[in-house]
N, C-alpha and C positions, 0 to 999 in steps of 0.2 A: 641548658634550663629552657631556652625558648622553644627547644625541639620537643620536650615534653610534654610544655603547655600547649604547644600546636595539636600534638598528638591527643590531649586530654580535650580539646576544645573540639576536634574532628570527631569524637568517642561521642562528646554530649550532644553533637550537632547529629550525628546518625541516630542516638537514640529519640532524640526528638521528633526525627523524621519517621521513625518507625511508629511513635503513638500518634501521628497525625491521623484525623479523620479521613478514611479514604472510601469512594465508591467507584468502582470501576468495573467497564464491561470487560469480560473475560471472552466471550464467544457467543454468537448468535447464529441459530438454526430451526430449520424446521423439523418440528417433531413427529407431524402428521399431516396427510393432507386426503381429504376426500372430496371427489368431484361427481356429481350424477347430473346427467341430461336424458331423463327417459324418455320424452316426448319427441326426442329429434328423429328424422328431420321436418315430422308433421308440425312442427311449431315455426318452422320457417315459412311457411303458408298462412300464417296470419299475420294479423298488423302487431309489432312489438312495441307494445305498452303494457309492460309487467309489473305488475304489484311485488315491491321488494320489502324483505323483512329481514333485518338485521339482529342477532342476537350476539352477546360478548359476555365474556367471563375471563377472570384471571386466576391463576392460582400459584402458590409459592411454595417451596421446601427447601431445608438445608440440605446439600448436598456433601461439604467437606468443610473443614476448619476455614472460616468466615465466608465462605461460598453460597451462593444461593442460585437454584433454580427457580426461575420464573416463567409459567407459560400462559400466554394469552391466547385464548382459543375465540375465533370468530365464525359463525355459520350466517351464512347469505342464502335465501331462498329467494326465487323470483318465479311468481307463477302469472297465466294468463288463463281466465275464466276458468277457475279450481283445477287446472294442470300445470304440473310442475314443468319449468323451463329449465332450470336449473337449481341445484342445491351444492353449494359450495363451503367446506369446512377446513379451516386452517388451524394447526396448532402451531405458532410460532414461538420458539422458545428462546431462552439466554442463560447465561451464567454471569451472575453479577458477583464480584469481589466488595463484600462491607466489613471495613474493619476500623475499631476504634471509634464506634459509633454507639449512640443510644439505643435502647428496644423500640423506643418511639420514633427515632429517625431511621432505625431497619424497616419497621412495618409501612412508614411514608414512602422510603424509595422503593419498597418491593410494591407498594400498591399503587403509586403514582410515577415513580421516574423510570422505572423498567417497564410497566405498560406502555408509557408515552415512548421510550426507545424502540419497544417492538412494533407498534403500531404501523407505522411506516412501510415496516417488511411485509406484513398481513396485508396490507392496502395493494401493495403494488403485487404479491402472489396471486390476492384473489381478481385483481384486475387481468392480470395475464391468465389465469386458468379461464375464465369468462371470455376474454377476446379469441381463444381457440376454438370457441364454440362455433364463432362466425357473428356472433351477435356483439354488439357494441360494448364496449368493456364497462362497468360501473364504479364510479369514483366514490369510495365511501367516504363519508363526510367526518371532519374531524372532529376527536371526542376529549372532551376535559375530563381528563382522569383525576385532576385536583379536585373540581366540584363532586365528582363521584364518589370519592374519598370522603369529603367531608360531609357530604350526605348519609354515607355509611357510618360515620360515627354518630353523626345525630340521630339515627334510627337505631343504632346500639344503646346509646344512652336512654332514650324514650322508652325502649324496650326496657332496661334495668329500671327506670323510674316506674314503671306500669306493674313489674314484678315486686318491685319494694314495696309500693302503696297496695298491693293485693295482699303481700303477707302481712301488712301491717292492720288492715281490714279485715284479715282471716283471724288474726290473733286471739281476739276477744269471742269469739264464736264458740268455741268449746263448752261442751254440757258435761257435767259432772254426774254420774247416775249411781 
């Protein structure tokens, strides 16, 4: 009798384990790299005080059962006196397993946790690419992905409220002829 009870307990424990919320990294990889230094070696003869601009973007998509690909794209451009020193763009990607979690949790994970995981890889890749030009590597500043996510949600809510109030304002404007 105890063998059957132990077996039933094991089955129940395995079922509980299978239903636990899971968020795990499956794979991290570089999807695309682009690097240009169009004005070298001429830029080596000027004082190196570049104006650096960074753009960042992330997107995600479902790739298989409970697996999502997230791509974090970072572009860094350095200029001195309207001349491009370098332009680096890296698409760092990862596959993330998200199982037994709500749609809201999935969106949060794909918008915050996954980019936070990928960002250090992008920083290292860009620093390495720039270092290979002979210029000092640029250390990209940390990014608060949670704050960006909250800002995005607030903007979406404001846009929805604005659209809603516009629809209400226009609802009484119809004229009948």
